[in-house]
C-alpha positions in Angstrom: 0.0 0.0 0.0 1.5 3.4 -0.9 2.6 5.5 2.1 0.0 8.2 1.4 -2.8 5.7 1.6 -1.5 3.7 4.5 -1.3 6.8 6.5 -5.0 7.3 6.1 -5.8 3.9 7.6 -6.1 3.7 11.4 -7.9 0.6 12.7 -8.5 2.1 16.1 -10.1 5.3 14.7 -12.2 3.3 12.2 -13.3 1.0 15.0 -14.4 3.8 17.2 -16.6 5.3 14.5 -18.1 2.1 13.2 -18.7 0.4 16.5 -20.1 3.6 18.0 -22.4 4.2 15.1 -23.7 0.7 15.0 -24.4 0.5 18.8 -26.0 3.9 18.9 -28.2 3.2 15.9 -29.3 -0.1 17.3 -30.1 1.6 20.6 -32.1 4.4 18.9 -34.0 2.4 16.2 -34.4 -1.0 17.8 -33.3 -4.5 16.7 -36.4 -5.1 14.5 -35.9 -1.9 12.4 -32.1 -2.5 12.1 -32.8 -6.1 10.9 -35.2 -4.7 8.3 -32.6 -2.2 7.2 -30.0 -4.9 6.8 -32.4 -7.0 4.7 -33.2 -4.0 2.5 -29.5 -3.3 2.0 -29.0 -7.0 1.0 -31.9 -6.9 -1.4 -30.1 -4.0 -3.2 -27.3 -6.3 -4.1 -29.5 -9.3 -5.0 -31.7 -7.3 -7.5 -35.1 -5.8 -7.3 -38.6 -6.8 -8.1 -38.7 -9.7 -10.6 -41.1 -8.2 -13.2 -41.0 -10.8 -15.9 -41.7 -13.9 -13.7 -44.5 -12.2 -11.9 -46.0 -10.9 -15.2 -45.9 -14.4 -16.6 -47.4 -16.0 -13.5 -50.2 -13.4 -13.5 -51.0 -13.9 -17.2 -51.2 -17.7 -16.6 -53.4 -17.2 -13.6 -55.7 -14.8 -15.5 -56.0 -17.3 -18.4 -56.8 -20.1 -16.0 -59.5 -18.0 -14.3 -61.1 -17.0 -17.5 -61.0 -20.5 -18.8 -62.1 -22.5 -15.7 -63.5 -19.8 -13.4 -62.0 -18.7 -10.1 -63.4 -21.7 -8.1 -61.9 -24.4 -10.3 -58.7 -22.7 -11.5 -55.5 -23.9 -9.9 -52.7 -21.8 -11.4 -49.2 -21.3 -10.0 -48.9 -18.2 -7.8 -46.6 -15.3 -8.6 -43.2 -15.3 -6.8 -43.9 -11.9 -5.2 -45.7 -12.4 -1.9 -48.1 -9.5 -2.3 -49.2 -10.5 -5.8 -49.5 -14.1 -4.7 -51.8 -13.1 -1.8 -53.9 -11.1 -4.3 -54.3 -14.0 -6.7 -54.9 -16.5 -3.8 -57.7 -14.2 -2.4 -59.5 -14.0 -5.7 -59.3 -17.8 -6.2 -60.6 -18.4 -2.6 -63.5 -15.9 -2.7 -64.2 -15.6 -6.4 -65.0 -11.8 -6.1 -63.2 -8.5 -6.3 -64.6 -7.2 -3.0 -61.7 -8.3 -0.8 -58.9 -7.4 -3.2 -59.0 -3.6 -2.5 -58.5 -4.2 1.2 -55.6 -6.7 0.6 -53.9 -4.2 -1.7 -54.2 -1.4 0.8 -52.8 -3.6 3.5 -49.9 -4.7 1.3 -49.1 -1.1 0.4 -49.1 0.0 4.0 -46.8 -2.9 5.0 -44.4 -2.2 2.2 -44.3 1.5 3.0 -43.8 0.9 6.7 -40.9 -1.5 6.0 -39.3 0.9 3.5 -39.7 3.8 6.0 -38.1 1.8 8.8 -35.1 0.8 6.6 -34.6 4.4 5.4 -34.8 5.8 8.9 -32.2 3.4 10.2 -29.6 4.4 7.6 -30.6 8.0 7.9 -30.1 7.8 11.7 -26.7 6.0 11.2 -25.7 8.8 8.8 -26.5 11.4 11.5 -24.7 9.5 14.2 -21.5 8.7 12.3 -20.1 12.2 12.3 -20.9 12.4 16.0 -18.8 9.4 16.7 -16.1 11.0 14.5 -16.0 13.8 17.0 -16.0 11.4 19.9 -13.0 9.7 18.2 -11.4 13.1 18.0 -11.7 13.4 21.7 -10.4 9.9 22.1 -7.3 10.9 20.0 -6.6 13.8 22.2 -6.6 11.6 25.2 -3.5 9.9 23.7 -1.5 13.0 24.2 -0.5 11.8 27.7 3.3 11.7 27.7 4.9 8.3 27.8 8.4 8.0 29.1 9.1 5.1 26.7 7.9 6.9 23.5 9.3 10.1 22.0 7.0 13.1 22.7 6.9 14.1 19.0 5.8 10.6 18.0 3.1 10.6 20.7 1.7 13.9 19.6 1.7 13.0 15.9 0.0 9.7 16.5 -2.7 11.3 18.7 -3.4 14.1 16.2 -3.6 11.6 13.3 -6.2 9.5 15.2 -8.1 12.6 16.1 -8.2 13.8 12.5 -9.0 10.4 11.0 -11.9 9.7 13.2 -13.6 12.9 12.0 -12.8 11.9 8.4 -14.2 8.4 8.9 -17.3 9.7 10.4 -18.0 12.1 7.5 -17.2 9.4 4.9 -19.3 6.8 6.6 -22.3 9.2 6.6 -22.1 10.6 3.1 -20.6 7.6 1.2 -22.4 4.8 2.9 -25.4 5.6 5.1 -27.1 8.4 3.3 -26.6 6.8 -0.2 -28.0 3.5 1.1 -31.1 5.3 2.5 -31.7 7.0 -0.8 -31.2 3.8 -2.8 -33.6 1.9 -0.6 -36.2 4.7 -1.0 -35.8 4.8 -4.8 -35.9 1.0 -5.1 -38.9 0.7 -2.9 -40.9 3.3 -4.9 -39.9 1.7 -8.2 -40.9 -1.8 -7.0 -44.2 -0.5 -5.6 -45.1 1.2 -8.9 -44.2 -2.0 -10.9 -46.2 -4.2 -8.4 -49.2 -1.8 -8.6 -49.2 -1.9 -12.4 -49.3 -5.7 -12.4 -52.0 -5.8 -9.7 -54.1 -3.3 -11.7 -53.8 -5.5 -14.8 -54.8 -8.6 -12.9 -57.8 -6.9 -11.2 -59.0 -5.8 -14.6 -58.7 -9.3 -16.0 -60.4 -10.8 -12.9 -63.2 -8.2 -13.2 -63.8 -9.3 -16.7 -63.9 -13.0 -15.6 -66.3 -12.1 -12.8 -68.6 -10.2 -15.1 -68.6 -13.1 -17.6 -69.5 -15.5 -14.8 -72.4 -13.4 -13.7 -73.7 -13.3 -17.3 -73.5 -17.1 -17.5 -75.4 -17.5 -14.2 -78.1 -15.0 -15.4 -78.4 -16.9 -18.7 -78.7 -20.2 -16.9 -81.4 -18.8 -14.6 -83.2 -17.4 -17.7 -83.1 -20.8 -19.4 -84.3 -22.5 -16.3 
């Protein structure tokens, strides 16, 4: 590692900032929200909403419902849990009445989870510079003279630690925490819009199937 870069790495200073930020964020936001934030961060790396598999599953489900009716149709459910619950509810009840409530509940849950994850990383971004300053104070405590170490070396080491902790706090906040919060917010809104578009399409198809079923029942009553 070049000297200019190695001089910017201080494990003790980095440990103070990261450990302090994690512990304080956990204490402020709670374990459940922090776990949700970690999951949301991991999902950013794995990829977002799988549009094509869900679209294909919904199309197959709509075709089966139109062909066999909601009571007899037995299609594969979409991989997305919210869309799967939507299809399963229509297959179970055979009407659109319950779907609006399910969609509202799913939107509320998704929004709550996204808000919790964003808040955790936003909180961590606010706390990281604070622990950078705490690390600065920690660095100043190392100015205590040591008979076995040269005074100049002690002073330079303490000042380096004090400066680097502030640097690590700012970098952690603005290059990690705040960007993650923004990325989770953007990803969540985009996935929500894609999910809503597919749900709207399925509801329209299911509504057509329900109307056709009512017409058939009315025709059979008229014949009878």
